[in-house]
C-alpha positions in Angstrom: -5.7 17.7 -17.3 -3.0 17.8 -15.1 -0.6 15.0 -15.8 2.6 14.4 -13.7 5.4 12.0 -15.7 8.6 10.6 -14.3 11.0 10.4 -16.8 14.1 8.3 -16.3 14.3 10.1 -12.8 17.3 8.9 -10.5 18.4 10.3 -7.1 21.8 9.6 -5.1 23.2 11.0 -2.2 26.9 11.1 -2.9 27.6 7.4 -4.1 24.5 6.0 -2.7 21.8 5.5 -5.3 18.2 5.5 -3.6 16.1 5.8 -7.0 17.0 4.1 -10.0 15.5 5.1 -13.4 12.2 5.4 -12.3 9.4 5.9 -15.3 6.0 6.5 -13.8 2.7 8.4 -15.2 0.3 9.6 -12.7 -2.8 10.4 -14.6 -5.4 13.5 -14.2 -7.8 12.9 -10.9 -6.1 9.8 -10.0 -5.6 9.0 -6.3 -1.9 7.2 -6.6 -0.5 5.5 -3.6 3.0 5.1 -3.8 3.7 2.0 -1.1 6.7 -0.5 0.3 8.8 -0.9 3.1 11.2 1.7 4.6 14.0 2.5 2.6 12.1 1.6 -0.6 12.3 5.3 -2.0 8.7 6.3 -2.1 9.0 9.6 0.4 12.2 10.7 -1.7 9.9 10.3 -4.9 7.4 12.2 -3.5 9.7 15.0 -2.0 11.2 15.2 -5.6 7.7 15.7 -7.3 7.1 18.5 -4.5 10.7 20.0 -5.1 11.7 19.6 -1.7 14.4 17.1 -3.0 16.6 17.5 -6.2 16.9 15.2 -9.1 20.0 13.7 -10.0 19.1 12.6 -13.2 15.7 12.2 -15.5 13.0 15.1 -15.4 9.5 15.6 -14.0 7.0 16.5 -16.4 3.8 18.4 -14.9 0.9 18.7 -17.5 3.8 18.4 -20.2 6.4 21.0 -18.4 9.8 20.1 -17.3 9.7 21.2 -13.5 12.8 19.7 -12.1 14.4 23.6 -12.3 11.4 24.9 -10.4 10.8 25.8 -6.9 8.4 24.2 -4.7 6.2 27.1 -5.0 6.1 27.5 -8.5 4.8 23.7 -9.1 1.2 24.4 -8.2 1.4 21.6 -5.4 0.5 21.3 -1.6 1.8 18.8 0.7 0.7 17.1 3.8 3.5 16.2 5.8 4.0 13.1 8.5 4.5 15.5 11.5 1.8 18.2 10.9 4.2 20.9 10.7 2.0 23.6 12.2 3.0 26.9 13.4 2.6 26.4 17.2 2.0 30.1 17.8 -0.9 30.6 15.4 -4.1 29.4 15.8 -5.9 27.0 13.5 -7.1 29.6 11.0 -4.1 31.6 10.7 -2.1 28.3 10.2 -4.7 27.4 7.4 -4.4 30.5 6.0 -0.6 30.8 5.9 0.2 30.1 2.5 -2.7 32.5 1.2 -1.5 35.3 3.1 2.0 35.0 1.7 0.3 35.0 -1.8 -1.6 38.2 -0.8 -5.1 36.5 -1.1 -8.1 39.1 -0.3 -9.2 38.8 3.1 -12.6 37.7 2.0 -11.5 35.3 -0.2 -9.2 33.6 2.5 -12.1 33.7 4.9 -14.5 31.9 2.4 -11.7 29.4 1.6 -11.0 28.6 5.4 -14.8 28.3 6.0 -15.4 26.1 2.9 -12.7 23.5 3.8 -13.2 23.9 8.0 -16.7 22.7 7.3 -15.9 19.7 5.0 -13.2 18.4 7.4 -15.3 19.3 10.5 -13.0 21.8 12.1 -15.0 24.9 12.0 -15.1 25.1 15.8 -11.5 24.7 16.3 -10.4 27.7 14.3 -9.6 29.8 17.4 -7.5 27.1 19.1 -3.7 26.4 18.8 -2.1 23.4 18.2 -1.1 22.4 21.7 -5.2 22.2 22.1 -5.8 19.8 19.8 -5.6 16.0 19.6 -3.6 14.2 17.1 -6.3 13.5 14.9 -7.5 17.4 14.9 -3.8 18.3 14.0 -3.9 16.1 11.2 -7.2 17.5 9.9 -5.6 20.8 10.2 -2.8 19.9 8.4 -4.9 18.8 5.4 -7.1 21.5 5.6 -3.7 23.9 5.2 -3.4 22.1 1.5 -6.6 22.1 0.6 -7.4 25.9 1.0 -4.6 26.5 -1.8 -7.0 24.8 -4.1 -3.7 23.6 -6.0 -3.8 21.1 -8.9 -2.0 18.2 -7.0 -2.0 17.0 -3.3 0.5 15.1 -1.6 1.0 12.9 1.4 3.5 11.8 3.0 2.3 9.0 5.8 -0.3 11.4 7.3 -1.5 8.6 9.5 1.6 6.9 10.8 1.5 9.0 14.0 -2.0 8.4 15.1 -3.2 5.4 17.0 -4.9 2.4 15.3 -8.6 3.6 15.9 -8.0 7.0 14.8 -6.0 5.8 11.7 -9.3 4.0 10.6 -11.6 6.7 11.2 -9.1 9.3 9.2 -8.5 6.7 6.6 -12.3 7.0 5.9 -12.6 10.5 5.9 -9.7 10.7 3.2 -11.9 8.5 1.1 -14.6 10.6 1.8 -12.9 13.8 0.9 -11.5 12.1 -2.2 -15.2 11.9 -3.7 -15.6 15.5 -2.9 -12.3 16.8 -4.4 -11.8 15.7 -8.1 -7.9 16.4 -8.2 -4.6 14.9 -8.3 -3.7 12.9 -5.1 -0.3 11.1 -4.5 -0.2 9.4 -1.0 2.8 7.7 0.5 2.5 5.0 3.0 4.2 1.9 4.3 0.7 0.3 5.4 -0.6 -1.9 2.5 -4.1 -1.5 4.1 -4.3 2.2 3.5 -3.0 1.4 0.2 -5.5 -0.8 -0.6 -8.5 0.9 0.6 -7.7 4.4 -0.7 -5.8 3.9 -4.0 -7.1 4.4 -7.3 -3.7 2.9 -8.7 -0.9 1.2 -6.7 2.8 1.7 -7.1 4.7 -1.2 -5.3 8.2 0.0 -4.7 11.4 -2.0 -3.1 15.1 -0.5 -3.2 14.2 2.4 -5.5 12.4 0.5 -8.2 9.1 -0.2 -9.0 7.8 -3.8 -8.5 4.1 -3.7 -10.2 1.8 -0.7 -10.4 -2.2 -1.4 -11.0 -5.3 -1.5 -9.3 -5.7 -3.0 -5.8 -7.7 -5.8 -7.4 -4.9 -6.4 -9.9 -2.0 -6.4 -7.2 -3.9 -8.7 -5.1 -5.1 -11.2 -7.4 -2.2 -11.2 -10.2 1.2 -10.1 -8.3 3.8 -9.8 -10.9 6.3 -11.3 -8.6 7.1 -13.0 -5.1 7.8 -9.5 -3.5 4.3 -8.0 -4.5 2.6 -11.6 -3.6 4.0 -11.2 0.0 3.5 -7.3 0.5 -0.2 -7.0 -0.6 -2.8 -8.9 1.4 -3.0 -9.0 5.1 -1.9 -11.4 6.8 1.1 -12.0 4.2 1.0 -14.9 1.8 2.9 -18.1 2.5 5.4 -19.2 0.6 6.9 -23.1 0.3 10.0 -24.5 -1.1 8.6 -27.2 -3.5 9.3 -28.9 -6.6 7.3 -29.6 -9.8 6.3 -32.9 -10.1 8.3 -34.6 -13.1 6.2 -37.6 -14.1 3.6 -37.4 -16.6 0.7 -37.9 -14.5 -1.5 -34.6 -13.0 0.4 -31.5 -12.5 1.6 -31.1 -8.7 4.0 -29.5 -6.5 5.6 -31.5 -3.8 7.4 -30.2 -0.6 7.9 -31.1 2.9 4.8 -32.3 4.4 2.8 -31.7 1.3 1.7 -32.8 -2.3 -0.7 -30.2 -4.3 -2.5 -30.7 -7.5 -2.4 -27.9 -9.7 -4.8 -26.7 -12.3 -4.9 -28.9 -15.6 -4.6 -25.2 -17.9 -1.3 -24.8 -15.9 0.4 -28.0 -17.7 1.5 -26.1 -20.9 3.4 -23.1 -19.2 4.9 -25.0 -16.7 6.1 -27.9 -19.1 9.6 -26.9 -19.2 9.9 -26.8 -15.2 8.9 -30.4 -14.7 11.4 -31.7 -11.9 12.6 -28.2 -10.8 12.4 -26.3 -8.0 9.7 -24.0 -7.9 8.2 -21.7 -5.0 4.6 -21.8 -4.5 2.3 -19.2 -2.4 -0.5 -19.6 -0.7 -2.5 -16.8 0.8 -3.8 -17.4 4.2 -7.4 -16.9 3.3 -7.0 -19.8 0.8 -7.0 -22.6 3.1 -10.5 -23.9 3.9 -11.1 -26.2 7.2 -12.3 -29.6 6.3 -14.2 -31.7 9.0 -12.5 -34.7 10.3 -12.9 -38.1 8.6 -14.1 -36.2 5.4 -11.6 -36.7 2.6 -10.8 -33.6 0.2 -8.4 -33.0 -2.5 -5.4 -30.9 -1.4 -6.0 -31.5 2.0 -3.2 -31.0 5.0 -3.1 -31.7 8.5 -1.9 -28.6 10.3 -1.0 -28.8 13.8 -1.9 -25.6 15.5 1.1 -23.6 17.4 -0.3 -20.2 17.9 -3.8 -19.1 17.9 -5.3 -15.7 17.7 -9.0 -15.5 18.7 -10.2 -12.4 16.8 -13.8 -13.0 17.1 -15.1 -13.3 13.5 -12.2 -15.2 13.0 -9.4 -17.1 14.2 -5.9 -16.5 12.9 -3.9 -19.4 13.7 0.1 -20.1 13.1 0.9 -23.8 12.1 4.1 -25.7 10.7 3.8 -27.7 7.3 6.9 -29.7 7.4 9.5 -26.8 8.3 7.4 -24.1 7.2 5.9 -21.6 9.3 2.4 -21.1 8.2 -0.3 -18.5 8.7 -3.9 -19.9 8.3 -7.0 -17.5 8.4 -9.7 -19.6 9.7 -13.4 -18.3 9.0 -14.6 -19.3 12.3 -16.1 -17.4 15.1 -15.2 -20.8 17.2 -11.6 -20.4 19.1 -9.0 -23.0 18.2 -6.9 -24.4 21.1 -2.9 -24.6 20.9 -2.2 -28.4 20.4 -5.2 -29.1 18.4 -4.8 -29.8 14.5 -7.1 -28.9 11.8 -7.3 -30.6 8.2 -7.4 -27.9 5.4 -7.4 -27.7 1.6 -6.1 -25.6 -1.0 -8.1 -25.1 -4.0 -5.4 -25.7 -7.0 -6.5 -22.5 -8.5 -5.5 -20.5 -5.3 -1.9 -21.7 -5.5 0.5 -18.9 -6.9 3.7 -20.1 -8.4 7.1 -18.4 -8.8 10.5 -19.2 -10.4 12.7 -19.1 -7.3 15.5 -17.8 -9.3 14.0 -14.5 -10.7 11.0 -14.7 -8.3 8.6 -13.9 -11.4 5.2 -15.0 -11.3 5.0 -18.3 -13.8 
């Protein structure tokens, strides 16, 4: 069992604090994804685990052993960098075997490991080439192969797909998922792309401004976000947010805003009693809007004028304005919708998220 624990870990660069009292446990054989916008501290956290950045406060434990004072080579960790970091004068085989040769592994063992990993990644025919003769995707496979041949207890990935084009990213994401099934080791993966996080991670750690906003499975973060930040960051297209007010009368529970009035589930009355008559923020995912045929009456219906229409083929993403709020609506239709038209949409009461405007915590 190899468990990685961060206990009150902090990182400062002079007077600037970038990580504040981070507490996190990454379990054995878990694919953990650190995700968040640029500058949130995810790469710094990864580099502290690797030993490439010093810890200002707190401690990092690997398998119960404090490692903050250890050099990177003493932590049994392999890392894949964003920029590949391949030696240009070495061919693929020598790049992959570099760490093993430094550690004085037997030649036969080195050859065995290189062949095994090269077959896994589909790069056996590239072993004699140099990095300049490889495509971006091939270089990334070599960078991953160099880490995998070490057979470390933990593999760290620092935004390994960010330099690839969209099609290649999708392909490499699938290959990473397949590799994960073959190699049952700790993997910690850093990305700013929430789709990568959702498709790869066993558990996702959402970070902002050096703090953990929420940790959980992809389903937990998508369906039960803890706050407005997580709700807006997880999911594509992003969640829509509206300023509203919780109706103060004793009638059915509803939120009222600029251009809309939406009923809420009956079982929400108890927990929202103290908020009646007060401002509230509501969140609705683009996929939660359901198109209602013209002339058909429906509960929680809103008329939405189409300002921008993006026809994708299987569906259309339209930008609308409800009141003075810009809204994204994902319409599950293969029929294009023209700018200037309007659609009538409804929102199921249980699909409406409620947030405290002051704390941004979910209610």
